[in-house]
Residue frames relative to the residue before (quaternion, step in Angstrom):
aa qw qx qy qz dx dy dz
M 1.0000 0.0000 0.0000 0.0000 0.00 0.00 0.00
A 0.3656 -0.7260 0.5409 0.2160 3.58 -0.94 0.86
V 0.5640 -0.5760 0.4669 0.3633 3.53 -1.23 0.46
D 0.5533 -0.6183 0.4495 0.3310 3.58 -0.99 0.88
P 0.4743 -0.7085 0.4424 0.2783 3.61 -0.69 1.04
N 0.6206 0.5291 -0.3484 0.4621 3.62 1.03 -0.65
F 0.6305 0.5190 -0.3144 0.4840 3.56 1.02 -0.80
E 0.6485 0.5133 -0.3116 0.4679 3.61 0.92 -0.85
L 0.6462 0.5209 -0.3159 0.4597 3.58 0.99 -0.85
I 0.6757 0.4906 -0.3039 0.4587 3.58 0.88 -0.90
V 0.6549 0.5014 -0.3213 0.4653 3.61 0.95 -0.82
R 0.6324 0.5235 -0.3336 0.4633 3.61 0.98 -0.82
Q 0.6708 0.4809 -0.3003 0.4781 3.57 0.91 -0.87
A 0.6062 0.5475 -0.3574 0.4528 3.59 1.02 -0.73
Q 0.6308 0.5327 -0.3316 0.4564 3.61 0.96 -0.84
Q 0.6794 0.4856 -0.2896 0.4678 3.58 0.87 -0.94
Q 0.6637 0.5013 -0.3048 0.4640 3.57 0.93 -0.88
L 0.6562 0.5087 -0.3154 0.4595 3.60 0.94 -0.83
E 0.6076 0.5328 -0.3591 0.4669 3.60 1.04 -0.66
T 0.6578 0.5040 -0.3025 0.4710 3.62 0.96 -0.86
V 0.6517 0.5027 -0.3173 0.4711 3.57 0.94 -0.88
G 0.6396 0.5330 -0.3231 0.4499 3.58 0.96 -0.83
K 0.6499 0.4972 -0.3114 0.4832 3.59 0.98 -0.80
G 0.6498 0.5310 -0.3092 0.4473 3.55 1.02 -0.78
I 0.6455 0.5127 -0.3147 0.4705 3.56 1.08 -0.72
R 0.7195 0.4534 -0.2505 0.4625 3.56 0.96 -0.88
S 0.7402 0.4242 -0.2242 0.4710 3.60 1.12 -0.54
E 0.3995 -0.7164 0.5072 0.2643 3.59 -1.06 0.59
D 0.7037 0.4789 -0.2836 0.4416 3.59 1.14 -0.33
E 0.6882 0.4157 -0.2937 0.5169 3.62 1.25 0.05
Q 0.3769 -0.7122 0.5431 0.2361 3.54 -1.01 0.77
R 0.4982 -0.6352 0.4942 0.3226 3.58 -1.02 0.73
R 0.3013 -0.7945 0.5110 0.1296 3.54 -0.78 1.10
W 0.4797 -0.6211 0.5346 0.3136 3.56 -1.22 0.55
F 0.4717 -0.6305 0.5345 0.3071 3.50 -1.23 0.49
D 0.1111 0.8696 -0.4658 0.1208 3.58 0.06 1.27
F 0.4492 -0.7458 0.4108 0.2707 3.63 1.25 0.15
R 0.3405 0.7629 -0.5004 0.2271 3.62 1.15 0.28
E 0.6633 0.5262 -0.3090 0.4332 3.58 1.06 -0.73
V 0.5450 0.6167 -0.4018 0.4014 3.61 1.19 -0.30
G 0.5296 -0.6118 0.4290 0.4014 3.58 1.13 -0.47
T 0.7047 0.3551 -0.2564 0.5582 3.59 1.23 0.07
P 0.1169 -0.8002 0.5843 0.0672 3.58 0.16 1.18
V 0.0990 -0.8200 0.5637 0.0087 3.55 -0.68 1.07
G 0.2356 -0.7499 0.6036 0.1336 3.50 -0.85 1.07
K 0.6668 -0.5489 0.3151 0.3934 3.57 -1.17 0.40
F 0.7377 0.3626 -0.2387 0.5171 3.64 1.17 -0.26
E 0.5415 0.6131 -0.4055 0.4080 3.62 1.22 0.21
Y 0.1080 -0.8710 0.4776 0.0402 3.52 0.51 1.26
E 0.6196 0.5413 -0.3561 0.4429 3.63 1.01 -0.66
K 0.6641 0.4800 -0.3065 0.4844 3.57 0.93 -0.86
L 0.6198 0.5386 -0.3437 0.4556 3.58 1.03 -0.75
H 0.6523 0.5091 -0.3116 0.4671 3.57 0.94 -0.90
T 0.6497 0.5075 -0.3154 0.4700 3.62 0.97 -0.84
L 0.6493 0.5369 -0.3182 0.4346 3.57 0.91 -0.88
F 0.7954 0.2639 -0.1322 0.5294 3.59 0.93 -0.89
D 0.1770 0.8235 -0.5184 0.1475 3.59 1.12 0.63
R 0.0856 -0.8179 0.5689 -0.0042 3.56 -0.73 1.15
S 0.3401 0.7871 -0.4720 0.2050 3.61 1.24 0.12
K 0.6702 0.4987 -0.3196 0.4473 3.60 0.86 -0.86
G 0.6607 0.5039 -0.2979 0.4699 3.57 0.97 -0.88
N 0.6376 0.5258 -0.3185 0.4642 3.57 1.01 -0.82
E 0.6489 0.5117 -0.3143 0.4672 3.58 0.94 -0.89
E 0.6595 0.5023 -0.3074 0.4672 3.59 0.91 -0.89
Y 0.6625 0.5137 -0.3094 0.4488 3.58 0.91 -0.88
I 0.6431 0.5017 -0.3213 0.4812 3.61 0.98 -0.81
K 0.6470 0.5191 -0.3223 0.4561 3.56 0.95 -0.84
M 0.6692 0.4920 -0.3016 0.4681 3.59 0.94 -0.84
R 0.6514 0.5230 -0.3199 0.4470 3.61 0.99 -0.80
K 0.6887 0.4755 -0.2803 0.4702 3.58 1.10 -0.68
D 0.6484 0.5156 -0.3008 0.4726 3.57 1.20 -0.52
K 0.3420 -0.7728 0.5008 0.1872 3.60 -0.39 1.22
D 0.7022 0.4574 -0.2697 0.4743 3.62 1.18 -0.51
A 0.4483 0.7000 -0.4548 0.3197 3.58 1.26 0.01
K 0.4476 -0.6776 0.5235 0.2578 3.53 -1.17 0.70
V 0.6168 -0.5677 0.3966 0.3740 3.58 -1.11 0.70
G 0.6442 0.5531 -0.3245 0.4169 3.59 0.91 -0.89
E 0.6259 0.5418 -0.3381 0.4476 3.57 1.06 -0.76
A 0.6837 0.4676 -0.2902 0.4793 3.57 0.89 -0.87
Q 0.6434 0.5341 -0.3204 0.4450 3.56 1.02 -0.80
T 0.5970 0.5696 -0.3611 0.4345 3.59 1.02 -0.74
A 0.6990 0.4472 -0.2742 0.4860 3.57 0.85 -0.93
K 0.6649 0.5337 -0.3015 0.4268 3.58 0.87 -0.98
I 0.6849 0.4944 -0.2918 0.4486 3.56 0.83 -0.97
S 0.6696 0.4885 -0.3155 0.4620 3.58 0.91 -0.82
V 0.6376 0.5119 -0.3225 0.4769 3.61 1.00 -0.80
D 0.6593 0.5027 -0.3091 0.4658 3.62 0.88 -0.91
F 0.6576 0.5204 -0.3113 0.4471 3.61 0.92 -0.88
L 0.6667 0.4885 -0.2994 0.4767 3.58 0.91 -0.91
A 0.6413 0.5266 -0.3164 0.4597 3.57 0.99 -0.81
A 0.6477 0.5148 -0.3067 0.4705 3.58 0.98 -0.85
M 0.6503 0.5113 -0.3104 0.4683 3.59 0.99 -0.82
E 0.6486 0.5075 -0.3213 0.4675 3.58 0.99 -0.81
R 0.6397 0.5161 -0.3246 0.4681 3.59 0.96 -0.85
D 0.6512 0.5188 -0.3120 0.4577 3.57 0.95 -0.89
F 0.6553 0.5127 -0.3123 0.4585 3.58 0.94 -0.88
R 0.6772 0.4882 -0.2827 0.4723 3.56 0.94 -0.93
L 0.6107 0.5904 -0.3420 0.4019 3.57 1.04 -0.81
R 0.6200 0.5779 -0.3415 0.4063 3.59 1.04 -0.72
H 0.7587 0.3947 -0.1828 0.4850 3.57 1.17 -0.60
R 0.5096 0.6333 -0.4270 0.3962 3.57 1.21 0.34
S 0.4903 -0.6462 0.5006 0.3022 3.54 -1.18 0.63
R 0.6455 -0.5320 0.3813 0.3937 3.55 -1.24 0.47
I 0.6675 0.4967 -0.3249 0.4498 3.61 0.88 -0.83
R 0.6245 0.5222 -0.3429 0.4688 3.60 1.01 -0.72
L 0.6439 0.5155 -0.3237 0.4635 3.59 0.95 -0.81
F 0.6491 0.5250 -0.3131 0.4528 3.57 1.00 -0.84
V 0.6686 0.4908 -0.2954 0.4741 3.58 0.90 -0.92
H 0.6421 0.5250 -0.3159 0.4608 3.58 0.95 -0.90
A 0.6647 0.5011 -0.3000 0.4658 3.60 0.87 -0.91
S 0.6415 0.5232 -0.3199 0.4608 3.59 0.96 -0.84
C 0.6786 0.4744 -0.2863 0.4821 3.62 0.88 -0.91
R 0.6336 0.5341 -0.3336 0.4494 3.59 0.98 -0.81
H 0.6718 0.4868 -0.3032 0.4687 3.59 0.89 -0.91
T 0.6383 0.5178 -0.3249 0.4678 3.58 0.98 -0.79
S 0.6451 0.5234 -0.3079 0.4638 3.56 0.95 -0.86
H 0.6912 0.4784 -0.2895 0.4579 3.58 0.87 -0.87
S 0.6416 0.5378 -0.3285 0.4373 3.60 1.17 -0.42
Q 0.6044 0.5821 -0.3467 0.4191 3.58 1.25 -0.29
D 0.5847 -0.5957 0.4241 0.3513 3.58 -1.16 0.62
N 0.7328 0.3528 -0.2194 0.5389 3.59 1.15 -0.60
G 0.4288 0.7052 -0.4527 0.3375 3.58 1.24 0.41
P 0.7133 -0.4905 0.3005 0.4003 3.57 -1.28 0.32
L 0.6025 0.5687 -0.3845 0.4071 3.63 0.96 -0.62
R 0.7326 0.4081 -0.2420 0.4881 3.56 0.75 -1.04
V 0.6521 0.5234 -0.3157 0.4485 3.60 0.91 -0.88
N 0.7545 0.4012 -0.2231 0.4690 3.60 0.87 -0.88
T 0.6845 0.3972 -0.3057 0.5294 3.60 1.22 0.04
I 0.7747 0.3181 -0.1806 0.5157 3.60 0.30 -1.26
G 0.6615 0.5136 -0.3067 0.4523 3.59 0.90 -0.87
W 0.6631 0.4957 -0.3052 0.4705 3.56 0.96 -0.83
L 0.6576 0.5004 -0.3095 0.4705 3.58 0.95 -0.87
A 0.6275 0.5237 -0.3351 0.4688 3.60 1.04 -0.72
S 0.6586 0.4925 -0.3216 0.4693 3.62 0.97 -0.77
L 0.6191 0.5195 -0.3494 0.4740 3.61 1.05 -0.66
S 0.6367 0.5280 -0.3178 0.4635 3.57 0.98 -0.84
K 0.6489 0.5121 -0.3156 0.4659 3.61 0.95 -0.85
E 0.6451 0.5198 -0.3195 0.4600 3.60 0.98 -0.89
A 0.6888 0.4637 -0.2764 0.4839 3.58 1.08 -0.70
G 0.5886 -0.6128 0.3568 0.3882 3.59 1.28 -0.03
G 0.6289 0.5507 -0.3354 0.4344 3.58 1.22 0.08
K 0.3638 -0.6847 0.5613 0.2894 3.52 -1.23 -0.43
A 0.4203 -0.7175 0.4977 0.2467 3.55 -0.79 1.03
E 0.5661 -0.6021 0.4454 0.3445 3.60 -1.08 0.72
N 0.7727 0.3641 -0.1885 0.4845 3.60 0.87 -0.92
E 0.3770 0.7409 -0.4837 0.2737 3.55 1.23 0.25
E 0.2836 -0.7775 0.5409 0.1500 3.56 -0.92 0.89
């Protein structure tokens, strides 16, 4: 499986941007720049959601990952290639969006997230114990903590 071209583009731009930021930190005559993706060719303002979605498009990686998960003969590295690129792009999108949220919105979001993680059917338990239980079932066993 080849690396997602959108993922490759974002990483390449990140390298260039980090070089510029590094120069700005070391120099007194350059201002440190924000990571804003203007050099990718898709300048994105904080309210331009369609452009933001296009910039961080993960559809190809998601499709590849689903295909690899369904294929019993797929190699772990093939699934990881898709999964890592999708996760990286998602993290970058969340980071970009986070810069433009209000303090009260961040507070409410954090409160709801913590409450969700405290529930038995929340993402913390489902994505840890639930996932391990499903792996155990696939292997033909039964997990100790399975409900």
